[in-house]
N, C-alpha and C positions, 0 to 999 in steps of 0.2 A: 683502399677505399671500398666502402660497401656498395651494394647494388643501388640503394636509394641515392647515394651521392653520385654514382656514375650516371644514373638516369637524369639527375638534375644537371650534371655537367653536359650530357648529350643534348638536353633540351636547350641549355644556354647556347651551346655551339650552333645548334640549328637555328636559333633566333638571330644569330649574327648574319650580316649580309656579306657572306664570303664569296669571292669569285672562285672559279675552278682552280685558278693558279694558287689562291690562298689555301684552298682545301688540300691540294697536292702538297704544298709546303708543310702544312700542319701534319698530314698523314706521314710524310717522309720523316719529319722530326720525331713523331711518336714511334714510328717503326724503328728508327735508329736508336732511340732511347731504350725501347724494349729489347732490341737485339743486344745492346750493351749490357743491360741488366741480366739477360739470360747467359751471356758469355762469361760474366764475372761472378755468377752465383752457382751454388751447388745444386745440382738437379734434384737431389733428395729433399732439399728445403722447399722446392716448388710443388712436390707431389702431395696430394692430400693424404692424411692419415686415415687408413681404412682398417676397421677391425672385423672380426668374424660376425659380430652382431649387426654389421651394416648390410649383410646379405640375408634376405629372407626368401626361402625357396617356396614355390607354390606346392600345394598338396600333390599335384600331378607329378612334379619333379621329385618330390620326396618319395612317392610310391615307386618311381623308377629306380631309385638308388637304395631302397629299403633292403637290408640284408647284405649289401655289398661290403666287403672289407677292403681297406686300403692295400694296394699292392706294394711289395717291398722292392728294393733296388735290384734284386736278382730275378725278378719276374721276367720271363721270356715272352714278350708281347707277340712275337712272330708265331709262337706255338699257340697262343690264345686265339689269335686271328685265324690261323689255320683250322683249329678245332671249331671255331664259330662257323666258318664257311662250310666245313665238312658236315656239321650238324644241320645247318640251314638248307644246304642243297643235297643232303643225304648222299655224300660222296664216299 
């Protein structure tokens, strides 16, 4: 269901004269149905498809990472951190 259809459904539900008991019943059934759907479906099918083009970095962020190269699997992060702190605090 798209957003407009859901909005129309919500407006319709709000227009009904439901008691608190009716609302709890409806909520419980919707929750139960959603839980069953989630339990029986593949999580990858529910995740949105995101590509690299979906992310736009601000000029400020781009300036922070300009010139950086990706680190390989053999990078020793502890050494890099130690060097950073030694340089920062002149140790």
